[in-house]
C-alpha positions as CSV (number, residue, x, y, z in Angstrom):
1,M,267.5,-61.3,135.1
2,A,264.5,-59.5,133.7
3,Q,261.1,-61.2,134.3
4,Q,258.7,-61.6,131.4
5,I,255.2,-60.2,131.8
6,P,252.4,-62.7,132.1
7,K,250.8,-63.8,128.9
8,Y,248.0,-61.5,127.7
9,E,245.4,-61.5,125.0
10,L,243.6,-58.6,123.3
11,L,239.9,-58.2,124.1
12,P,237.8,-59.3,121.1
13,D,237.1,-56.5,118.6
14,M,233.3,-56.4,119.0
15,E,233.5,-56.2,122.8
16,T,236.2,-53.6,122.6
17,I,234.1,-51.4,120.4
18,K,231.1,-51.6,122.8
19,I,233.3,-50.7,125.8
20,L,235.0,-47.9,124.1
21,Q,231.6,-46.3,123.4
22,K,231.0,-46.1,127.1
23,F,234.6,-45.4,128.4
24,K,235.8,-42.4,126.5
25,G,239.1,-42.1,128.3
26,E,240.6,-45.1,126.5
27,R,240.9,-44.8,122.7
28,T,242.7,-47.9,121.6
29,G,241.5,-51.1,123.4
30,F,242.1,-53.5,126.2
31,V,244.0,-56.5,127.2
32,L,243.3,-59.5,129.5
33,V,246.4,-60.4,131.5
34,G,247.5,-63.7,133.0
35,P,245.5,-66.8,133.9
36,K,243.0,-64.7,135.8
37,K,242.6,-62.3,132.9
38,Y,243.1,-59.0,134.7
39,F,241.6,-56.2,132.6
40,F,243.8,-53.3,131.6
41,P,244.0,-50.6,128.8
42,F,246.0,-51.3,125.7
43,K,249.0,-49.3,127.1
44,F,249.8,-52.3,129.3
45,I,251.5,-53.9,126.2
46,K,254.0,-51.1,126.2
47,E,254.5,-50.5,129.9
48,G,253.7,-53.8,131.6
49,I,257.3,-55.1,131.4
50,G,258.5,-52.0,133.3
51,F,256.0,-52.6,136.1
52,Y,256.6,-56.3,136.3
53,N,260.4,-55.7,136.6
54,F,260.2,-52.7,139.0
55,K,262.7,-53.2,141.8
56,A,261.1,-53.2,145.3
57,K,263.2,-52.4,148.3
58,P,263.1,-53.8,151.8
59,D,262.2,-50.4,153.4
60,D,259.3,-49.8,150.9
61,T,255.9,-49.5,152.4
62,W,253.0,-50.4,150.0
63,V,249.3,-49.8,150.2
64,L,247.4,-52.1,147.8
65,S,243.8,-52.4,147.0
66,Y,241.1,-52.8,144.4
67,P,240.2,-49.2,143.4
68,R,237.8,-47.2,145.6
69,S,238.3,-49.4,148.6
70,G,239.5,-46.7,151.0
71,T,242.9,-46.5,149.4
72,T,243.5,-42.7,149.8
73,L,242.5,-42.7,153.5
74,T,244.7,-45.7,154.1
75,Q,247.7,-44.1,152.4
76,E,247.4,-40.9,154.5
77,L,247.0,-43.0,157.6
78,V,250.1,-45.2,156.8
79,Y,252.1,-42.1,155.9
80,L,251.4,-40.4,159.2
81,L,251.9,-43.4,161.4
82,A,255.1,-44.4,159.7
83,N,256.5,-40.9,159.9
84,N,256.0,-40.2,163.6
85,L,252.8,-38.1,162.9
86,D,254.4,-35.6,160.7
87,F,251.3,-33.5,160.1
88,H,253.5,-30.6,158.9
89,T,254.8,-32.4,155.8
90,A,251.4,-34.1,155.3
91,G,249.8,-30.6,155.3
92,K,252.3,-29.1,152.8
93,K,253.1,-31.8,150.3
94,L,250.6,-33.5,148.0
95,L,249.8,-37.1,148.8
96,H,250.6,-38.3,145.3
97,E,254.1,-36.8,145.7
98,R,254.6,-38.5,149.1
99,F,252.9,-41.7,148.2
100,P,252.9,-42.1,144.4
101,F,250.5,-44.3,142.4
102,L,252.7,-46.8,140.6
103,E,250.7,-47.6,137.5
104,F,248.5,-44.6,136.9
105,S,250.5,-43.8,133.7
106,M,248.9,-46.8,132.0
107,F,245.5,-45.0,132.1
108,N,246.8,-41.8,130.4
109,H,246.1,-42.4,126.8
110,P,248.3,-40.3,124.6
111,E,245.3,-38.6,123.0
112,V,243.9,-37.7,126.4
113,T,247.2,-36.3,127.5
114,R,247.3,-34.1,124.4
115,E,243.8,-32.9,125.1
116,L,244.8,-32.0,128.7
117,L,247.9,-30.2,127.5
118,E,245.8,-28.2,125.1
119,I,243.3,-27.3,127.8
120,N,246.1,-26.1,130.1
121,K,248.3,-24.5,127.4
122,G,250.4,-21.7,128.8
123,D,250.1,-22.7,132.4
124,F,253.5,-24.3,133.1
125,L,252.6,-26.1,136.4
126,K,249.4,-27.6,135.0
127,E,251.1,-28.7,131.8
128,Q,253.9,-30.2,133.9
129,L,251.3,-32.2,136.0
130,C,249.7,-33.5,132.8
131,R,253.0,-34.7,131.5
132,E,254.2,-36.2,134.8
133,I,251.2,-38.5,135.3
134,A,251.6,-39.8,131.7
135,K,255.3,-40.8,132.3
136,P,255.8,-44.5,133.2
137,G,255.2,-44.8,136.9
138,Y,258.0,-47.3,137.4
139,E,260.5,-44.7,136.3
140,M,259.1,-42.0,138.6
141,V,258.9,-44.2,141.7
142,A,262.4,-45.7,141.1
143,A,263.8,-42.2,141.4
144,I,262.3,-41.5,144.9
145,P,264.7,-41.7,147.8
146,S,264.2,-44.4,150.4
147,P,262.1,-45.1,152.5
148,R,259.5,-45.1,149.8
149,F,255.7,-45.2,150.1
150,I,254.0,-46.7,147.1
151,K,250.3,-47.1,146.1
152,S,249.2,-49.8,143.6
153,H,246.0,-51.4,142.5
154,F,247.9,-54.3,140.9
155,P,247.1,-57.7,142.5
156,F,249.9,-59.5,144.3
157,S,250.5,-61.7,141.3
158,M,251.4,-58.7,139.1
159,L,253.8,-57.1,141.6
160,P,257.6,-57.6,141.7
161,G,258.1,-60.0,144.7
162,L,257.2,-57.5,147.4
163,L,257.3,-60.1,150.2
164,D,260.5,-61.7,148.9
165,V,262.4,-58.5,149.8
166,D,260.5,-57.9,153.1
167,C,258.4,-54.9,152.1
168,K,255.6,-53.9,154.4
169,V,252.2,-54.2,152.6
170,V,248.9,-52.9,153.8
171,Y,246.0,-54.3,151.7
172,V,242.7,-52.6,152.2
173,A,239.4,-54.2,151.1
174,R,235.8,-53.0,150.9
175,N,232.6,-54.7,150.2
176,P,231.8,-55.0,146.4
177,K,228.6,-53.1,146.4
178,D,230.1,-49.9,147.9
179,V,233.2,-50.4,145.7
180,A,231.0,-50.5,142.6
181,V,229.1,-47.4,143.5
182,S,232.3,-45.4,144.3
183,W,234.0,-46.8,141.2
184,Y,231.1,-45.8,139.1
185,Y,231.2,-42.2,140.2
186,W,235.0,-42.1,139.8
187,N,234.8,-43.5,136.3
188,K,232.3,-40.7,135.5
189,T,234.5,-38.1,137.2
190,V,238.0,-38.7,135.9
191,K,238.9,-37.9,132.3
192,T,241.3,-40.9,132.0
193,Q,238.2,-43.2,132.3
194,G,235.4,-41.0,130.9
195,Y,232.5,-43.3,131.6
196,I,229.2,-42.0,130.1
197,G,226.7,-44.8,131.0
198,D,224.3,-45.4,133.9
199,F,225.0,-47.4,137.0
200,S,223.1,-50.5,135.9
201,T,225.3,-50.7,132.8
202,F,228.4,-50.1,134.8
203,W,227.5,-52.9,137.3
204,N,227.3,-55.2,134.3
205,Y,230.9,-54.3,133.4
206,F,232.1,-54.6,137.0
207,E,230.4,-58.0,137.6
208,N,231.8,-59.4,134.3
209,D,235.3,-58.2,135.0
210,R,235.4,-55.4,132.4
211,T,236.5,-52.5,134.5
212,P,240.3,-51.9,135.2
213,W,242.0,-54.1,137.7
214,S,239.2,-56.6,137.7
215,P,238.4,-59.4,138.4
216,Y,237.4,-57.9,141.8
217,F,237.2,-61.2,143.7
218,A,240.3,-62.7,142.2
219,H,242.1,-59.5,143.4
220,L,240.8,-59.8,146.9
221,K,241.4,-63.5,147.2
222,E,245.0,-63.2,146.2
223,A,245.5,-60.8,149.1
224,W,243.3,-62.7,151.5
225,N,245.5,-65.8,150.9
226,M,248.5,-63.7,152.1
227,K,246.8,-62.3,155.2
228,D,248.9,-64.4,157.6
229,H,252.2,-63.4,156.2
230,P,254.1,-61.3,158.9
231,N,254.7,-58.5,156.4
232,V,251.0,-58.2,155.2
233,L,248.2,-56.4,157.0
234,F,244.8,-57.2,155.4
235,L,242.5,-54.4,156.5
236,F,238.8,-53.8,155.8
237,Y,237.7,-50.3,155.1
238,E,234.6,-51.1,157.2
239,E,236.9,-51.7,160.2
240,M,238.1,-48.1,159.9
241,I,234.7,-46.7,159.6
242,H,233.3,-48.8,162.5
243,D,236.0,-48.1,165.0
244,F,238.7,-45.8,163.6
245,P,240.9,-45.5,166.7
246,K,241.1,-49.3,167.0
247,A,242.0,-49.6,163.3
248,I,244.7,-46.9,163.7
249,K,246.3,-48.8,166.6
250,K,246.2,-52.0,164.4
251,V,248.0,-50.3,161.6
252,A,250.5,-48.6,164.0
253,K,251.4,-52.0,165.5
254,F,251.9,-53.5,162.1
255,L,254.3,-50.6,161.3
256,G,256.2,-51.0,164.5
257,K,254.9,-47.8,166.0
258,T,253.3,-47.0,169.4
259,Y,251.1,-43.9,170.0
260,N,249.1,-42.9,173.1
261,D,245.4,-42.3,173.0
262,E,245.7,-38.5,172.6
263,E,247.9,-39.0,169.5
264,I,245.5,-41.7,168.1
265,N,242.6,-39.4,168.5
266,K,244.4,-36.6,166.8
267,V,245.0,-38.8,163.8
268,A,241.4,-39.9,163.8
269,D,240.2,-36.3,163.8
270,Y,242.7,-35.3,161.1
271,L,241.4,-38.1,158.9
272,K,237.7,-37.6,159.7
273,I,235.8,-37.6,156.4
274,E,234.6,-34.0,156.7
275,N,238.2,-32.8,157.2
276,F,239.6,-35.3,154.7
277,R,237.3,-34.2,151.9
278,N,238.4,-30.6,152.3
279,N,242.1,-31.3,152.6
280,T,243.7,-30.0,149.4
281,M,246.8,-32.3,149.9
282,V,244.6,-35.4,149.4
283,N,241.4,-34.4,147.7
284,G,242.7,-34.2,144.1
285,S,242.2,-30.4,143.9
286,D,245.2,-30.1,141.6
287,F,243.8,-32.7,139.3
288,K,240.5,-30.9,139.2
289,A,242.1,-27.6,138.5
290,C,243.7,-28.9,135.3
291,G,240.8,-30.9,134.1
292,I,241.9,-34.5,134.9
293,I,239.0,-34.6,137.3
294,D,236.1,-33.4,135.2
295,E,233.3,-33.1,137.7
296,G,232.4,-34.3,141.2
297,N,234.9,-34.9,143.9
298,F,237.8,-37.3,144.4
299,V,236.9,-37.9,148.0
300,R,233.1,-38.7,148.2
301,K,230.9,-39.7,151.1
302,G,233.0,-42.3,152.8
303,G,230.9,-44.5,155.1
304,I,229.5,-48.0,154.6
305,N,226.4,-49.5,153.0
306,G,225.9,-46.4,150.8
307,W,225.2,-48.7,148.0
308,K,221.5,-48.8,149.1
309,D,221.0,-45.4,147.5
310,L,221.7,-46.6,144.0
311,F,220.8,-50.3,143.8
312,T,217.4,-51.3,142.5
313,P,215.8,-54.4,144.2
314,E,216.4,-56.4,141.0
315,L,220.0,-55.3,140.7
316,N,220.6,-56.1,144.4
317,K,219.3,-59.6,144.0
318,R,221.6,-60.1,141.1
319,A,224.5,-58.7,143.0
320,D,223.8,-60.9,146.1
321,K,223.9,-64.1,143.9
322,W,227.2,-63.0,142.4
323,I,228.7,-62.3,145.8
324,E,227.4,-65.6,147.2
325,K,228.9,-67.5,144.3
326,N,232.3,-65.9,144.7
327,L,232.5,-66.5,148.4
328,R,231.8,-70.2,148.3
329,D,235.5,-71.2,148.0
330,T,236.8,-68.8,150.7
331,D,236.4,-67.8,154.3
332,L,236.7,-64.2,153.3
333,R,233.7,-62.2,154.6
334,F,233.0,-58.5,154.7
335,P,232.4,-57.1,158.2
336,F,229.5,-54.6,158.9
337,F,228.2,-55.3,155.4
338,Q,224.4,-55.4,155.1
C-alpha cells in the first residue's frame, strides 16, 4: 500500500520572493515538509510521493548526510570497501553512476534544465547528462541491479523504511561551521542552486533553516538517535580526517569486510584529498564541462576547522550560541571541533 508523503506547507510569499532573489537556481518557490519543516524546492510537491514510496532492498547500502559533510569521500570509501577494493571499476566509472544521488532531480528546475540543454546544444553526451539528472531519481535508482549503492541527503524520517528491510546505512556528520562554509561555496558553484549573496547572508539562511535539507540539527539528531542500531554506522567526517586508517577499519568492520594494513593504507592514499580532488571519477568534472558546476570545484579543501577563514568574530559568537542551544537536549558532540 502506497504511503502518503508528510504534510507540507508553502513558504510564505514574501519570504519566497526574498530567497528567490538570492538563490537563482530555483524559479518557483519552496515547501516546508513534515513536523520538523524540512526545506525543499517546489518540485517536492510533484516528486515527493515517488521518493517516499521508493522500495529499498535488503542488500542496499546507503550513505546519508546533511550536504557537504564529507559525503563524496564516504561514498567512494564505502564503494571500495564493499567491493573488495575494486580500484579498477572505481577508476573507470563515474561515482554518480556507481553510487547515484536519489533526490538530485528535485533541484533541477525545468527552466534551468532548458538553459543547460541550450548551452550544450549539439553535444549528445552533455545533453544526455542534463536530461538524466532531471529525471526523477527514484525511477533511475529503481532500475539499477542489486546490490545497489545509494546516496541521499534526506533525513531518516523521509526515507522509505531502510532499517525495516535491513539495509546498511552509513551516516556521516560534520561540524556545522565547516558544513556552512562548504555549503556556501557549493551553492555559489552549482547552477541548480545559483546563490549570489555573501557568506553572512548565507549563514542567516542556514541558521534559520532556509537552505535545502535543513533544519541541520534536526537532520543530525534523527541519525544520532539511530546510532546504536546494528545496521547504522554514525561516522564523523572529523574522525576520517584525524585518523583515516582507523576510520577505514571502522567502516570495513561495519560492512563485514577485513583488510590488512597494506590494503588499508592503499585505500587511504587513494582517497587522500590531493588525489581525490584530481580524480575525474569523483570531482564532478563532467558536471563542470556541461555547465552544471558554474565555477570553482566540487571537491574543495577537505580538512577540519577551515571555518576560521570566513567567520567574523561577531558571526562566530552568534554561531556558538546557536550551536550551544541546539546541543542542550542531546549528547551529540563534534570531535576535533574548535
